[in-house]
C-alpha positions as a printed Julia matrix, in Angstrom:
103×3 Matrix{Float64}:
   0.02   0.04    0.01
   1.37   3.45   -1.01
   0.01   6.89   -0.51
   0.29   9.53   -3.16
   0.21  13.25   -2.55
  -3.64  13.16   -2.26
  -3.36  11.11    0.91
  -5.42   8.29   -0.53
  -3.92   4.84   -0.24
  -3.29   3.09   -3.6
  -4.48  -0.48   -2.94
  -4.91  -3.57   -5.11
  -8.69  -3.15   -4.99
  -8.44   0.44   -6.26
  -6.03  -0.61   -9.05
  -8.26  -3.55  -10.18
 -11.24  -1.19  -10.61
  -9.07   0.63  -13.11
  -8.13  -2.71  -14.97
  -4.61  -2.59  -13.63
  -4.03  -5.92  -12.11
  -0.22  -5.91  -12.54
   2.55  -3.76  -13.78
   2.38  -4.61  -17.48
  -0.15  -1.88  -18.3
   2.01   0.86  -16.74
   5.05  -0.55  -18.49
   3.28  -0.42  -21.8
   2.09   3.11  -21.21
   5.61   4.23  -20.14
   7.12   2.63  -23.19
   4.74   4.0   -25.62
   4.39   7.45  -23.99
   7.99   8.15  -22.94
  10.5    5.61  -24.24
   9.48   5.49  -27.89
   9.15   9.3   -28.16
  12.64   9.77  -26.57
  14.18   7.21  -28.94
  12.49   8.75  -32.04
  13.65  12.16  -30.86
  17.18  11.06  -30.38
  17.35   9.45  -33.78
  15.78  12.55  -35.48
  18.13  14.94  -33.73
  21.07  12.64  -34.53
  20.15  12.63  -38.18
  19.68  16.44  -38.19
  16.01  16.09  -39.11
  14.37  19.62  -39.14
  11.61  18.28  -36.94
  14.08  16.68  -34.51
  14.13  19.54  -31.91
  10.26  19.85  -31.86
   9.95  16.05  -31.25
  12.67  16.25  -28.57
  10.71  19.03  -26.94
   7.53  16.96  -26.76
   9.46  13.9   -25.7
  11.01  15.86  -22.79
   7.63  17.26  -21.79
   6.16  13.76  -21.86
   8.9   12.6   -19.41
   8.22  15.48  -17.15
   4.45  14.8   -17.08
   5.07  11.12  -16.49
   7.18  11.88  -13.34
   4.66  14.38  -12.15
   1.79  11.94  -12.5
   3.8    9.18  -11.01
   4.76  11.13   -7.89
   1.08  12.31   -7.57
  -0.26   8.85   -7.76
   2.31   6.65   -5.86
   4.26   9.23   -3.96
   7.96   9.89   -3.8
   9.54   6.46   -3.7
  12.94   6.61   -5.35
  15.83   8.96   -6.04
  15.32   8.19   -9.72
  12.17  10.38   -9.92
  13.91  13.74   -9.42
  16.77  12.62  -11.62
  14.49  11.73  -14.56
  12.56  14.9   -13.92
  15.77  16.79  -14.39
  16.65  14.71  -17.47
  13.18  15.67  -18.93
  13.76  19.27  -18.04
  17.17  19.24  -19.62
  15.9   17.72  -22.85
  13.08  20.22  -22.92
  15.42  23.24  -22.25
  17.89  22.32  -24.87
  15.28  21.68  -27.42
  13.79  25.08  -26.92
  17.12  26.68  -27.16
  17.73  24.92  -30.53
  14.25  25.86  -31.73
  14.7   29.51  -30.76
  18.16  29.66  -32.38
  16.82  28.28  -35.67
  16.61  30.94  -38.53
């Protein structure tokens, strides 16, 4: 049982009502919502694609949002949460700098 910032306990019963009986659904959402966009953004920036910085900006924002929702739902549980929040903020910041510097 874990408490999020709302003070409500996250129990197996509550998760089952959402259809989340295991960690697989969260892993799929994480992969599709954060990992795949980050990989695509990295490949596009590496290839110097003109849309690369915009995709990197969106991928960084997706990571930031994921961490905010995760901490809200399950609470602060590991030192990796602030680290990856900073990773998302760094990706987002550099993408914004590149977008603003473009002619």
